C-alpha positions in Angstrom: 0.0 0.0 0.0 1.3 3.4 -1.0 1.4 6.2 1.7 2.5 9.8 1.8 6.0 10.2 3.0 6.4 13.9 3.8 4.5 17.2 4.4 5.7 19.6 1.7 3.6 22.7 2.1 0.4 24.2 3.4 -1.6 26.8 1.4 -3.5 29.9 2.4 -5.4 32.0 -0.2 -5.3 35.8 0.5 -6.7 39.0 -1.0 -3.8 41.4 -0.4 -0.6 39.4 -1.2 2.0 42.0 -0.5 0.4 43.0 2.8 0.4 39.4 4.0 4.0 38.9 2.8 5.1 41.8 4.8 3.6 40.3 7.9 5.0 36.9 7.4 8.5 38.1 6.5 8.8 41.2 8.8 6.9 40.1 11.8 7.4 36.3 11.7 10.8 36.3 10.0 10.0 33.8 7.4 11.9 33.8 4.2 10.6 33.8 0.6 11.8 30.7 -1.2 10.2 31.1 -4.5 7.5 33.0 -6.4 5.6 32.2 -9.6 2.3 32.2 -11.5 0.3 28.9 -11.7 -1.1 27.8 -15.0 -4.5 29.1 -14.0 -3.2 32.5 -13.1 -2.7 32.4 -9.3 0.2 34.3 -7.9 2.0 31.9 -5.6 4.7 32.7 -3.0 6.4 30.0 -0.9 7.8 30.9 2.5 9.7 28.9 5.1 10.7 29.2 8.8 14.5 29.2 9.3 14.6 25.8 11.0 11.8 24.1 9.0 11.6 22.1 5.9 7.9 22.5 5.2 6.8 25.4 3.2 3.8 27.8 3.4 2.2 28.6 0.1 0.5 32.0 0.0 -1.9 32.3 -3.0 -3.5 35.3 -4.5 -6.3 34.4 -7.0 -8.7 37.3 -7.3 -10.9 35.5 -9.9 -12.1 33.2 -7.0 -13.6 36.2 -5.1 -12.7 37.6 -1.7 -11.3 35.5 1.0 -13.6 35.1 4.1 -11.7 33.5 7.0 -14.2 32.3 9.6 -13.1 32.2 13.3 -11.2 29.2 14.6 -11.0 27.7 11.1 -7.3 27.0 10.9 -4.0 28.3 12.3 -0.3 27.9 11.8 2.0 27.3 14.8 5.5 28.5 15.2 8.1 28.0 17.9 9.5 31.1 19.5 12.4 31.5 22.0 10.3 33.6 24.4 6.8 34.9 24.3 7.5 38.0 26.3 10.2 38.9 23.9 8.1 38.2 20.9 5.2 40.4 22.4 7.7 43.3 22.5 8.6 42.7 18.9 4.9 42.5 17.9 4.1 45.8 19.7 7.0 47.6 18.1 5.3 46.7 14.7 1.7 47.7 15.8 0.4 44.2 16.6 -0.5 42.4 19.8 -1.6 39.0 21.0 -5.2 38.3 20.4 -5.2 35.5 23.0 -2.6 34.8 25.8 0.0 34.3 26.6 -1.0 31.3 28.6 2.0 29.9 30.5 2.4 26.6 32.3 4.3 25.5 35.4 7.2 24.2 33.2 7.9 27.6 31.8 6.2 26.9 28.4 3.2 28.4 27.0 1.3 29.8 23.9 -0.3 32.9 22.5 -2.1 33.8 19.3 -1.7 36.8 17.0 -4.1 37.5 14.1 -2.5 37.9 10.8 -3.9 40.4 8.3 -7.1 38.9 6.8 -7.9 37.0 9.9 -5.7 33.8 9.8 -4.5 33.0 13.3 -0.9 32.4 14.2 0.0 30.3 17.3 3.3 31.0 18.9 4.7 28.4 21.2 7.4 28.7 23.8 8.6 25.3 25.0 9.2 24.8 28.7 11.7 22.7 30.6 9.9 19.5 29.7 9.4 20.5 26.1 5.7 21.3 26.4 4.0 24.6 25.6 1.3 24.5 22.8 -2.3 23.9 22.8 
C-alpha cells in the first residue's frame, strides 16, 4: 500500500498578497523561497521558517472572489524563543496578541496573534519538559 512520505507545504489564499507577505516576513521572520504564477493565473509565493523544511504557500487568486476566513477555522503554529520577547517585537510593529500568553508551570506556553485577513498564528514557547502548545 502506498502512503504519503512527507508534508511539503500548506496553502493559504489571501486577498492582499503584499500586505500578507510583509507580515510573514517582517513580523514572523519567514523567508521567501520562490514565487511564480500557476497555469490558471494564481500568484504563488512559498515561504519557510529558518529551521523548518515544510513550506507555506501564499496564494492570490482574485478570480475566486474575496477570502472570508471564519473564526477558529485554521492556524499555523510556530516556535519562539520567548513569548514575552516576541510580544515586545509585535508591539513595536503595531500588533498584539489576540489571546494569551498562557503559561504553564514548566515555563512553556502559547499565545495567538491574528495575521492580516484573519488567519490565526499560534506562537509556542517550550518549557523545561518541552511542552507549551495547545
